[in-house]
C-alpha positions in Angstrom: 37.0 32.6 35.8 34.7 35.5 37.1 33.7 36.4 33.6 32.9 32.7 32.8 30.8 32.5 35.9 28.9 35.6 35.0 28.3 34.4 31.5 27.0 31.1 32.8 24.7 32.9 35.2 23.3 35.1 32.5 22.8 32.0 30.3 20.9 30.3 33.1 18.8 33.4 33.6 18.0 33.5 29.9 16.8 29.9 30.0 14.7 30.4 33.2 13.4 34.0 33.3 10.6 33.0 35.7 13.2 32.4 38.4 13.5 36.2 38.8 11.7 38.2 41.4 8.3 37.3 40.0 8.1 34.0 41.8 4.5 34.4 42.9 2.6 31.4 44.2 0.0 31.5 41.3 1.2 29.5 38.3 -0.4 32.2 36.1 2.4 34.6 37.3 5.2 32.2 36.5 6.5 31.8 32.9 6.5 28.0 33.2 4.0 27.5 36.0 2.1 24.2 35.9 -1.4 24.9 34.6 -3.7 23.0 32.3 -4.0 24.3 28.7 -7.8 24.5 29.0 -7.8 26.5 32.2 -5.6 29.1 30.4 -8.0 29.6 27.5 -10.0 32.5 29.1 -6.8 34.4 29.7 -5.7 33.7 26.1 -9.0 35.0 24.8 -8.4 38.1 26.8 -5.1 38.7 25.0 -6.6 38.1 21.6 -9.4 40.6 22.3 -6.9 43.2 23.4 -5.1 43.1 20.1 -7.6 41.8 17.5 -8.8 45.0 16.0 -5.4 46.7 16.0 -4.0 43.6 14.2 -6.4 44.0 11.3 -6.6 47.8 11.0 -3.2 48.2 9.2 -4.3 45.6 6.6 -7.6 47.4 6.0 -5.8 50.8 5.5 -3.2 49.4 3.0 -5.7 47.3 1.2 -7.8 50.3 0.6 -4.8 52.3 -0.7 -4.1 49.4 -3.1 -7.7 49.4 -4.3 -8.1 45.7 -3.5 -11.5 44.0 -3.9 -13.1 42.3 -0.9 -11.9 38.8 -1.9 -8.2 39.8 -1.9 -8.7 41.8 1.3 -10.2 38.7 3.0 -7.2 36.6 1.9 -4.8 39.0 3.5 -6.8 39.4 6.7 -6.8 35.6 7.0 -3.0 35.6 6.5 -2.6 38.3 9.1 -4.4 36.2 11.7 -2.3 33.1 10.8 1.1 34.8 11.0 0.1 36.7 14.2 -0.7 33.3 15.8 2.5 31.7 14.5 4.6 34.7 15.6 3.2 34.5 19.1 4.0 30.8 19.3 7.5 31.4 18.1 8.1 34.1 20.7 6.9 31.7 23.4 8.7 28.6 22.2 11.8 29.7 20.3 13.5 27.9 17.4 17.3 28.0 18.2 18.0 31.7 19.0 14.9 33.0 17.2 12.2 34.0 19.7 12.3 35.7 23.1 10.9 32.9 25.3 8.7 35.6 26.8 4.9 36.1 27.0 5.0 38.2 23.8 1.9 38.5 21.5 2.7 39.6 17.9 0.5 41.4 15.4 0.6 43.5 12.3 2.6 46.7 13.0 1.4 50.2 12.4 5.0 51.3 11.9 5.0 50.4 8.2 1.5 51.7 7.3 2.5 55.1 6.0 5.2 53.8 3.7 3.1 50.7 2.6 0.2 53.0 1.7 2.4 55.2 -0.6 4.0 52.2 -2.3 0.7 50.2 -2.7 -1.1 53.2 -4.3 1.7 53.7 -6.9 0.4 52.3 -10.2 3.9 51.3 -11.3 4.5 49.3 -8.1 1.4 48.3 -6.3 1.0 45.9 -3.4 3.5 43.4 -4.9 6.3 45.9 -4.1 5.1 46.1 -0.5 5.4 42.3 -0.2 8.9 42.2 -1.7 10.0 44.9 0.8 8.4 43.0 3.7 10.2 39.8 2.8 13.7 41.3 2.4 13.3 43.7 5.3 12.3 40.8 7.6 15.7 39.1 6.9 17.4 42.4 7.9 15.6 42.4 11.3 16.5 38.7 11.7 20.2 39.6 11.3 19.8 42.5 13.7 18.4 40.2 16.3 21.1 37.5 15.8 23.8 40.2 16.1 22.2 42.3 18.9 25.0 41.5 21.3 27.4 43.6 19.1 25.2 46.7 18.7 23.0 46.8 21.8 25.9 48.0 24.0 25.7 51.3 22.2 22.2 51.9 23.5 22.3 53.5 26.9 19.6 52.4 29.5 18.1 55.9 29.4 17.6 55.5 25.7 15.6 52.3 26.2 13.6 54.1 28.9 12.7 56.9 26.5 11.6 54.4 23.9 9.3 52.6 26.3 7.8 55.9 27.6 7.3 57.1 24.0 5.5 53.9 23.1 3.1 54.4 26.0 2.4 58.0 25.2 1.9 57.3 21.5 -0.7 54.7 22.4 -2.7 57.1 24.6 -4.3 58.8 21.6 -5.1 55.3 20.1 -6.9 54.4 23.3 -8.8 57.7 23.5 -9.8 57.5 19.8 -11.2 54.0 20.4 -13.0 55.3 23.5 -14.8 57.9 21.3 -15.8 55.3 18.7 -12.8 54.8 16.5 -11.0 56.8 13.9 -13.2 58.0 11.0 -16.5 56.9 12.8 -19.4 59.0 11.8 -20.7 59.1 15.3 -17.3 59.7 16.9 -17.6 61.2 20.4 -21.4 60.5 20.5 -22.9 60.0 23.9 -23.6 56.3 22.9 -20.0 55.6 22.3 -18.8 57.4 25.4 -21.5 55.6 27.5 -20.5 52.2 26.2 -16.8 52.9 26.7 -17.4 54.2 30.2 -19.5 51.2 31.2 -16.8 48.9 29.9 -14.1 50.7 31.9 -16.2 50.7 35.1 -16.9 47.0 34.6 -13.2 46.3 34.3 -12.4 48.3 37.5 -15.3 46.8 39.4 -14.4 43.3 38.6 -10.8 43.9 39.5 -11.8 45.4 42.9 -14.5 42.9 43.8 -13.4 39.6 42.3 -11.3 37.1 44.3 -8.2 35.1 43.5 -7.5 34.0 39.9 -10.8 35.5 38.7 -9.5 39.0 39.4 -7.0 38.6 36.5 -9.9 38.2 34.0 -11.1 41.8 34.6 -10.4 42.9 31.0 -12.3 39.9 29.5 -15.2 40.7 31.9 -15.2 44.3 30.8 -15.2 43.3 27.1 -18.1 41.0 27.5 -20.1 43.5 29.5 -19.3 46.2 27.0 -20.2 44.0 24.0 -23.6 43.1 25.6 -24.4 46.8 26.2 -23.3 47.6 22.6 -25.7 44.8 21.3 -28.5 46.3 23.3 -27.8 49.8 21.9 -27.7 48.4 18.4 -30.8 46.2 18.6 -32.8 49.0 20.3 -31.9 51.6 17.7 -30.0 53.8 20.2 -26.8 53.3 18.2 -27.5 51.5 14.9 -24.4 49.8 13.5 -22.4 49.9 16.7 -22.1 46.1 16.5 -21.4 45.5 12.8 -23.5 42.5 11.8 -22.2 42.8 8.2 -19.1 41.0 9.4 -21.2 37.8 9.5 -22.6 38.1 6.0 -21.6 35.6 3.3 -19.1 33.8 5.4 -17.4 30.6 4.2 -17.3 27.8 6.7 -13.6 27.2 6.1 -11.0 29.4 4.4 -7.5 28.5 3.6 -4.7 31.2 3.6 -3.1 32.0 0.3 0.6 32.5 -0.4 1.8 35.7 -2.1 3.3 34.1 -5.2 -0.1 32.7 -6.1 -1.9 36.0 -5.5 -2.7 38.3 -8.4 -0.3 41.1 -7.3 2.6 38.6 -6.9 6.0 39.7 -5.5 8.0 42.7 -6.8 11.5 43.5 -5.5 11.8 47.3 -5.9 15.1 48.8 -4.5 13.5 52.0 -3.2 10.7 50.2 -1.5 13.2 47.8 0.1 15.4 50.6 1.4 12.4 52.4 2.9 11.2 49.3 4.7 14.8 48.4 5.8 15.0 51.7 7.7 11.6 51.0 9.3 12.7 47.6 10.3 15.6 49.2 12.2 13.0 51.4 14.0 10.9 48.4 14.7 13.9 46.6 16.2 14.3 49.5 18.7 10.6 49.3 19.4 10.9 45.6 20.3 13.8 46.5 22.6 11.4 48.9 24.4 8.5 46.5 24.5 10.7 43.7 25.8 12.1 45.9 28.5 8.6 47.1 29.5 7.3 43.5 29.5 10.0 42.1 31.8 9.7 45.2 34.1 5.9 44.8 34.6 5.8 41.0 34.4 9.0 39.9 36.2 10.3 43.1 37.9 13.7 42.9 36.1 15.6 43.9 33.0 15.5 41.5 30.0 18.6 39.4 29.3 20.6 39.8 26.1 19.3 36.5 24.9 15.7 37.6 25.4 16.0 40.9 23.6 18.0 39.4 20.7 15.6 36.5 20.4 12.6 38.8 20.4 14.0 40.9 17.6 15.1 37.9 15.5 11.6 36.3 16.0 9.9 39.4 14.7 12.2 39.4 11.7 11.6 35.8 10.8 7.8 35.9 11.2 7.7 39.2 9.2 9.4 37.4 6.3 6.9 34.5 6.6 4.1 37.2 6.8 5.3 38.6 3.4 5.2 35.1 1.9 1.6 34.9 2.9 0.8 38.4 1.5 0.6 40.2 4.8 2.5 43.1 6.4 5.4 43.0 9.0 4.7 42.0 12.6 6.0 43.2 15.9 5.4 42.6 19.6 2.1 44.3 20.6 2.4 47.0 23.3 -1.3 46.5 24.0 -0.6 43.1 25.4 2.3 44.4 27.5 -0.3 46.7 29.0 -2.5 43.7 29.7 0.4 41.9 31.5 0.9 45.1 33.6 -2.7 44.9 34.7 -3.1 41.1 35.3 0.5 40.0 35.9 -0.4 36.8 33.9 2.8 35.7 32.2 2.4 31.9 31.9 3.5 30.7 28.5 0.6 28.1 28.2 -1.9 30.9 28.7 -0.4 33.1 25.9 0.0 30.0 23.7 -3.8 29.4 23.9 -4.2 33.0 22.5 -1.8 32.2 19.7 -3.7 29.0 18.8 -7.0 31.0 18.8 -5.5 33.4 16.2 -4.4 30.5 14.0 -7.8 28.9 14.2 -9.5 32.2 13.4 -7.5 32.3 10.1 -9.1 29.1 9.0 -12.7 29.8 10.2 -14.0 33.2 9.0 -17.0 33.0 11.4 -14.6 32.7 14.3 -12.8 35.9 13.2 -16.0 37.7 12.5 -17.0 37.5 16.2 -13.8 39.2 17.3 -13.7 41.7 14.5 -17.3 42.8 15.2 -16.2 44.1 18.6 -17.0 47.8 18.8 -14.1 50.3 19.0 -15.8 52.0 22.1 -15.7 48.7 24.0 -12.0 48.2 23.1 -11.3 51.8 24.1 -12.9 51.3 27.5 -10.5 48.4 28.3 -7.3 49.7 26.7 -7.3 53.2 28.1 -5.9 52.0 31.4 -3.7 49.4 29.9 -1.8 52.0 27.8 -1.3 54.2 30.9 0.5 51.2 32.5 3.1 51.3 29.7 3.8 55.0 30.4 4.2 54.2 34.1 6.7 51.3 33.2 8.7 53.8 31.1 8.8 56.3 34.0 10.0 53.6 36.4 12.8 52.8 33.9 13.8 56.5 33.8 13.8 56.6 37.6 16.0 53.5 37.6 18.5 55.1 35.2 18.6 58.1 37.5 17.4 61.7 37.5 20.8 63.2 36.8 20.9 66.5 34.9 22.2 64.7 31.8 19.4 62.1 31.8 16.8 64.8 32.4 18.1 66.7 29.4 18.0 63.5 27.2 14.5 62.6 28.3 12.9 66.0 28.0 14.4 66.8 24.6 13.7 63.3 23.1 10.1 63.2 24.4 9.1 66.7 23.4 10.7 66.5 20.0 9.5 62.9 19.3 5.9 63.4 20.5 5.6 67.1 19.7 6.8 66.9 16.1 4.5 64.0 15.1 1.5 66.1 16.4 2.5 69.0 14.2 1.0 67.9 10.9 3.1 68.6 7.9 6.3 69.7 9.8 8.4 67.4 7.5 6.4 68.0 4.3 9.3 69.5 2.5 11.6 66.6 3.3 12.1 63.6 1.0 9.3 60.9 1.1 11.7 58.4 2.5 12.5 60.7 5.5 8.8 61.4 6.0 8.0 57.6 6.0 10.6 56.9 8.7 10.0 59.9 10.9 6.3 60.0 10.9 6.7 57.7 13.9 7.1 59.3 17.3 9.1 56.3 18.5 11.7 56.7 15.7 12.2 60.4 16.4 12.5 60.0 20.1 14.9 57.1 19.7 17.2 59.0 17.3 17.2 62.2 19.5 17.9 60.2 22.7 20.6 58.1 21.0 22.5 61.1 19.6 22.2 63.0 22.9 23.5 59.9 24.8 26.6 59.9 22.6 27.4 63.6 22.4 26.4 65.1 25.8 29.3 65.2 28.3 29.5 63.1 31.4 27.5 64.2 34.5 30.6 65.8 36.1 30.6 68.4 33.4 27.0 69.3 34.2 27.8 69.5 37.9 30.9 71.6 37.2 28.7 74.2 35.4 
């Protein structure tokens, strides 16, 4: 009877996560708080801006490796926006057990970029083999999500804490790179980029400190607007020509319809080696979703996620990734950037995030709409995200503290973080390993997870440490 009661309680919690400690008076801080759709749009725009550039960058990298022309690249970018919006809606409003029913924003994942670049640049395979691997691998992640109750028990809480912390640390360099002007920028680190990024950051902080009530939670949007205006002034005055890329607005169609992969020139190719490579990366991505979901519920609801939420989030990413492949785009995952935004604003209302998902879908049909977002300078984005990413690190540290600072846990955390983060910063450390190994373990999250998982299985209980 006790077990049945417990199961019923957990089921109820899964259906009503907002009933947890985060029962703030503001409907914005409640998952199902009553709020009009229109009043939530500014907060939805804030979420879109936080992830927009990162959502398109993996597509640009892989498209360049595949030597695609601008027309094909535009098709895939349109598809990336569409599936990101659909995936966000799915995570907010699940289909059956597919979707986390949490304020999750999905986007194209960087986890697969290294492997996709190698496959796409192979003349015998090309981008079609990437698409085939995306579709098959998505089904694997869907199955992992639907069966999470059977394998999640083998992942100790300290392992989840390590994954969240690693996600935060791995994003810090991304934020810093954007702060300096973006990877590969000719004027990277220039005083203009640093000035715009600093003004953006100060604007965010000032608005957060000085604004009252609900407006306080729009600090990131305010900072982005201020930063964009300053960047426009720098561009038009000649202080930083090209900071705002006006070429994004050239030769735009009024309306553009997304294309499906079977009708694209590269088609779909099912290559066994490519599928195996992506399958392993989908396993890594599933663990990343576990970390992001734990981080999200910690900062948004002050609790651990339920089994239903984590399983649904993983399954949702799997299904939408398969759909993404059918539209010619890359796999998706829950965006840590937006978890950081939730940590700052505490806005978790589903209608608010839904407005962001709808904006992404609309952007896929209206190129001009997307051009406005994509013209956002990297320095402006860096000024806003640098603090958001730090919030994820803090969430991971809080999870470590909750698991306990026993000697065993300290050993697991120190080894997994130093190996995971340290090895990925040592360029070429795995250069003599097979390409498959390099593709999987070029990711700090993958290394940290594997090390933490193995140590959690093989290290003796705490009493053995105390006995020593």
